[in-house]
C-alpha positions in Angstrom: 0.0 0.0 0.0 1.1 3.6 -0.7 -0.3 7.1 -0.2 0.6 8.9 -3.4 0.1 12.7 -3.9 0.7 14.6 -7.2 1.7 18.3 -6.7 1.5 20.0 -10.1 2.4 23.6 -11.0 -0.4 25.4 -13.0 0.7 26.3 -16.5 0.8 29.7 -18.1 -1.6 30.5 -21.0 0.9 29.8 -23.7 1.7 26.4 -22.2 -1.8 25.1 -21.6 -1.1 22.2 -24.0 1.2 20.9 -21.1 -1.9 20.7 -19.0 -3.5 18.1 -21.2 -0.3 16.1 -21.3 -0.3 16.1 -17.5 -4.0 14.9 -17.3 -3.2 12.1 -19.8 -0.2 11.1 -17.7 -2.4 11.1 -14.5 -5.0 8.9 -16.2 -2.5 6.4 -17.5 -0.8 6.2 -14.1 -4.1 5.8 -12.1 -5.2 3.1 -14.6 -2.0 1.1 -14.0 -2.1 1.1 -10.2 -4.1 -0.9 -7.6 -6.2 2.1 -6.4 -8.2 0.9 -3.4 -8.7 2.1 0.2 -6.3 -0.7 1.4 -4.0 -0.4 -1.6 -2.8 2.8 -3.4 -4.5 6.0 -2.4 -4.1 9.0 -4.6 -4.3 12.8 -3.9 -3.9 15.7 -6.3 -2.9 19.3 -5.6 -2.3 22.2 -8.1 -0.3 25.3 -7.2 1.1 28.6 -8.4 1.0 31.4 -5.8 -1.4 29.4 -3.7 -1.8 25.6 -3.5 -5.3 24.1 -4.3 -6.4 20.7 -3.2 -8.2 19.0 -6.0 -8.9 15.8 -4.1 -7.5 14.2 -0.9 -6.1 10.7 -0.4 -9.4 9.4 1.0 -11.7 11.1 -1.6 -12.0 8.1 -4.0 -12.3 4.4 -3.5 -11.5 3.1 -7.0 -9.7 4.1 -10.2 -12.9 4.6 -12.2 -14.0 7.5 -9.8 -10.6 9.2 -10.2 -10.6 8.8 -14.0 -14.1 10.3 -14.1 -12.9 13.3 -12.1 -9.8 13.8 -14.3 -12.0 13.7 -17.4 -13.9 16.7 -16.0 -10.8 18.6 -15.1 -10.4 21.9 -17.1 -7.4 24.2 -17.6 -7.2 27.0 -15.1 -4.8 29.8 -15.9 -2.0 30.3 -13.4 -2.1 33.3 -11.2 0.8 35.1 -9.4 4.2 33.8 -8.8 5.4 30.2 -8.4 5.7 29.3 -4.7 6.8 25.7 -4.6 8.1 26.0 -1.0 4.6 27.0 0.2 3.1 24.2 -1.8 5.4 21.6 -0.2 4.4 23.0 3.3 0.8 22.6 2.3 1.4 18.9 1.4 3.0 18.4 4.9 0.4 20.3 6.9 -2.8 19.7 5.0 -2.5 16.7 2.7 -0.3 14.0 4.3 -2.4 14.0 7.4 -4.6 11.4 9.0 -7.7 13.6 8.6 -7.3 13.6 4.9 -6.6 9.9 4.4 -2.9 9.5 5.1 -1.9 6.2 6.6 1.6 7.1 7.7 0.9 6.2 11.3 0.2 2.7 10.1 3.5 2.5 8.4 2.2 3.0 4.8 4.7 4.4 2.3 4.2 8.1 1.7 5.1 9.4 -1.7 4.9 12.8 -3.5 5.5 13.5 -7.2 6.1 17.2 -7.8 5.8 18.4 -11.5 7.0 21.9 -12.2 7.8 23.8 -15.4 9.8 26.8 -14.0 11.8 27.8 -10.9 10.4 28.6 -7.5 10.1 32.2 -6.4 10.2 31.3 -2.7 12.5 29.3 -0.5 11.9 25.6 -1.0 14.9 23.8 0.5 13.7 23.9 4.1 10.1 23.0 3.1 11.3 20.0 1.0 13.6 18.9 3.9 10.7 19.0 6.4 8.5 17.0 4.1 11.2 14.4 3.6 11.8 14.3 7.3 8.1 13.7 7.8 8.6 10.4 5.9 7.6 11.4 2.4 9.6 10.2 -0.5 9.7 13.0 -3.1 10.1 12.6 -6.9 10.8 16.0 -8.6 9.9 16.3 -12.3 10.5 19.3 -14.5 11.8 20.7 -17.8 15.3 22.0 -18.2 14.4 25.4 -16.8 13.5 23.8 -13.4 16.5 21.5 -13.7 19.0 24.4 -14.3 17.8 26.3 -11.3 18.7 23.2 -9.1 15.1 23.3 -7.8 14.5 19.7 -8.7 17.6 18.5 -6.7 16.6 20.6 -3.8 13.1 19.2 -3.8 13.8 15.5 -4.4 14.7 12.7 -2.0 18.3 11.5 -2.0 19.9 10.1 -4.1 19.0 12.6 -7.0 19.8 10.1 -9.8 16.8 8.1 -8.6 14.4 10.9 -7.7 15.0 13.7 -10.1 13.5 13.4 -13.6 14.4 16.1 -16.1 12.3 16.2 -19.3 12.8 17.8 -22.7 9.1 18.3 -22.8 5.9 17.1 -21.0 5.4 14.6 -23.8 8.0 12.5 -22.0 5.9 12.1 -18.8 5.5 8.4 -19.5 9.0 8.0 -18.1 7.7 9.3 -14.8 4.8 6.8 -14.9 7.2 3.9 -15.4 9.3 5.1 -12.4 6.2 5.3 -10.2 5.1 1.8 -11.2 8.5 0.4 -10.6 8.6 1.9 -7.1 5.1 0.7 -6.2 5.2 -2.7 -7.9 8.7 -4.0 -7.7 9.4 -7.5 -9.1 9.9 -10.2 -6.6 13.5 -10.7 -7.7 15.4 -7.4 -7.7 17.4 -7.0 -10.9 20.1 -4.5 -9.9 23.4 -6.2 -9.5 26.8 -4.8 -10.4 28.1 -1.7 -8.7 30.7 0.5 -10.3 30.5 3.7 -8.3 28.7 5.5 -5.6 26.2 7.1 -8.1 24.8 3.6 -8.6 22.2 1.9 -6.5 23.4 -0.3 -3.7 23.1 -4.0 -4.6 19.8 -5.4 -3.6 19.3 -9.0 -2.6 16.2 -11.2 -3.0 14.4 -10.8 0.3 12.3 -13.9 -0.3 15.5 -15.9 -0.4 16.5 -14.8 3.0 13.2 -15.9 4.4 13.6 -19.4 3.0 17.3 -19.9 3.5 18.7 -22.0 6.3 22.0 -20.2 5.8 21.8 -18.3 9.1 21.5 -21.5 11.1 24.8 -22.3 12.9 26.3 -19.2 11.5 29.0 -17.6 13.7 29.4 -13.8 13.7 30.3 -11.0 16.1 28.1 -8.0 15.2 28.4 -4.5 16.8 25.9 -1.8 16.1 27.2 1.7 16.3 24.2 4.0 16.7 24.1 7.8 16.2 22.6 9.4 19.2 23.2 13.0 18.1 20.7 15.9 18.7 19.6 16.0 15.0 17.7 12.8 15.6 14.3 13.2 17.2 13.4 11.1 20.3 10.8 9.3 18.1 13.3 8.5 15.4 15.9 7.3 18.0 13.2 4.8 19.3 12.7 3.6 15.7 16.4 3.1 15.4 16.4 1.0 18.5 13.4 -0.9 17.1 15.5 -1.7 13.9 18.3 -3.1 16.0 15.8 -5.2 18.0 14.3 -6.7 14.9 17.8 -7.5 13.5 18.5 -9.4 16.8 15.2 -11.2 16.4 16.3 -12.7 13.1 19.6 -13.9 14.4 20.5 -17.1 16.4 21.9 -15.5 19.6 24.3 -17.6 21.6 28.0 -17.7 22.6 28.5 -20.3 19.9 26.6 -18.5 17.1 25.9 -14.8 16.8 27.0 -12.3 19.4 25.7 -8.8 19.5 27.3 -5.6 21.0 25.9 -2.0 21.0 27.7 1.3 21.2 26.3 4.8 20.9 28.0 8.0 19.7 27.4 11.7 19.6 30.2 14.2 20.4 31.7 11.3 22.4 31.1 7.6 22.1 29.9 5.3 24.9 29.5 1.6 25.5 26.0 0.2 25.9 26.9 -3.5 26.0 29.7 -5.7 24.9 29.6 -8.7 22.6 29.8 -11.3 25.3 27.6 -9.5 27.8 24.3 -11.1 26.8 23.5 -14.5 25.3 19.7 -14.3 25.0 17.4 -12.2 22.9 15.4 -11.2 26.0 18.4 -9.7 27.7 19.5 -7.9 24.6 16.1 -6.5 24.0 15.9 -5.2 27.6 19.3 -3.6 27.3 18.4 -1.9 24.0 15.1 -0.6 25.6 17.2 1.0 28.4 19.5 2.9 26.0 19.1 6.7 26.5 19.9 9.1 23.7 23.0 11.2 24.2 21.8 14.3 22.2 25.0 16.2 21.1 27.2 16.5 18.0 28.1 13.9 15.4 31.8 12.8 15.7 31.7 9.6 13.7 35.4 9.2 13.3 36.0 9.4 17.0 33.3 6.7 17.5 35.0 4.4 14.9 38.3 4.6 16.8 36.5 3.9 20.0 34.8 0.8 18.5 38.0 -1.0 17.4 39.0 -2.6 20.8 35.4 -3.8 21.3 36.2 -6.6 18.8 39.2 -7.8 20.9 38.9 -11.0 22.8 39.3 -9.1 26.1 35.9 -7.5 25.3 34.1 -10.5 24.0 35.3 -10.7 20.4 36.2 -14.1 19.0 39.4 -14.2 17.0 38.4 -16.8 14.4 34.9 -15.5 13.8 33.8 -13.1 11.1 33.2 -9.7 12.7 30.8 -7.0 11.5 30.2 -3.3 12.4 26.8 -1.8 11.4 26.9 2.0 11.6 23.6 3.9 11.6 23.7 7.7 11.2 21.5 10.5 10.1 24.0 13.3 9.6 27.4 14.4 8.3 30.3 13.5 10.5 32.0 16.5 12.1 35.4 14.8 12.0 37.4 12.6 9.6 36.2 9.0 9.1 38.6 7.8 6.5 41.5 6.6 8.7 39.4 5.3 11.6 37.3 3.2 9.2 40.4 1.9 7.3 41.9 0.8 10.6 38.8 -1.3 11.3 38.7 -2.8 7.7 42.4 -3.6 8.0 41.5 -5.9 10.8 39.0 -7.7 8.5 36.0 -6.2 10.2 33.3 -5.8 7.6 31.5 -2.5 7.9 27.9 -1.7 6.8 27.0 2.0 6.8 23.3 3.0 6.9 22.5 6.6 6.2 19.1 8.1 7.0 17.7 11.5 6.0 20.4 14.1 5.6 23.3 11.6 5.7 25.7 11.9 2.8 26.4 8.9 0.5 30.0 9.9 -0.2 30.8 9.8 3.5 29.1 6.5 4.0 31.3 5.1 1.2 34.4 6.4 3.0 33.4 4.3 5.9 32.7 1.0 4.0 35.0 1.5 1.0 32.4 -0.7 -0.8 29.2 0.6 -2.4 27.5 -2.7 -1.9 27.7 -2.2 1.9 26.3 1.4 1.8 22.5 1.7 2.4 20.4 4.9 2.3 16.9 5.3 3.6 14.8 8.5 3.5 13.5 8.1 7.0 13.7 5.9 10.1 10.5 4.1 9.3 12.1 2.7 6.1 14.9 1.0 8.1 12.8 -2.1 8.1 13.5 -2.4 4.3 17.1 -3.3 5.2 16.8 -5.9 7.9 16.8 -9.0 5.8 19.1 -7.6 3.2 21.9 -6.9 5.7 21.3 -10.1 7.6 21.6 -12.2 4.4 25.0 -10.6 3.7 26.1 -11.5 7.2 24.8 -15.1 6.8 26.2 -15.6 3.3 29.5 -13.6 3.2 30.0 -12.1 -0.3 
């Protein structure tokens, strides 16, 4: 299920042919999706100086009703300046809300497709960031004028190669439709494989395989989670991060002979939460994670990586002949150097996975892992659940 809202800039009089192209695009997209109260819900907003809600997420129960509405839609001439920032605020405050059909509180994917032909005449970066932080994945679509102004990149979710779509003309909107369908209806077996650089997607693994595979049985591994507890993370998101670690623990066979788990937290300074050999049952580990209190300060990731290294030693519960893993979860940019501390860990054959959330930067995550296949990025903390089985499978079946 997905809550999908289209935010479309109104067109000037000399470009009203674009309006019909957009309507045709909306109709073909709606026809191809499973529109249903329990499936895909669709909302539509037009904007120029002021945003205008055409219909909310809970307005229609089936595709036929939406198509009928779109058939009656007529061109309305734009008025005033283009205020994309105000329109993005409108989506966050008035559209992606429970009262208008949003199911975000039930964990349903939230998605916005912004279609613009020009550049915004108000500040949009902060508005876009707040919408993304609210858990909405944003696709930004526009012609070269919008693209040249950098508006599309400032609006869209990260990474831009996936979420920015620059068009020669609105006749190419079918490209957008295909992107949406691929996002909402992924094939069971993910096709992306080879990685050649950080501007490529991280390699996906077939999640179904991990559910069926006995590979994690009798698998030995030492896994330390290094959690970002900096002040940029809200208390709610910190709890979601703890939930992610708990669910990872649930899927592992915990014992002194199989998988051991340790947990460290960092902010301006790092701190030990528990060592690898401290707990040998899931119940005890869960209790310890529940009791972790957020540190709420800066983001000194390099210092934390240096702090982590001795926790893999046998004196602190590490097992010398067992594969060791570090899973770093952060939402921001490190305020210190990560290259040398991360290399020192990798030189000890410690495999590092780096998970970036929100404003985290892909380039810095890659500096930590030195391997694009071990870099993961999610738009918000709710989406961390997408990674659980992917990472666990890589632990269970070393690449």
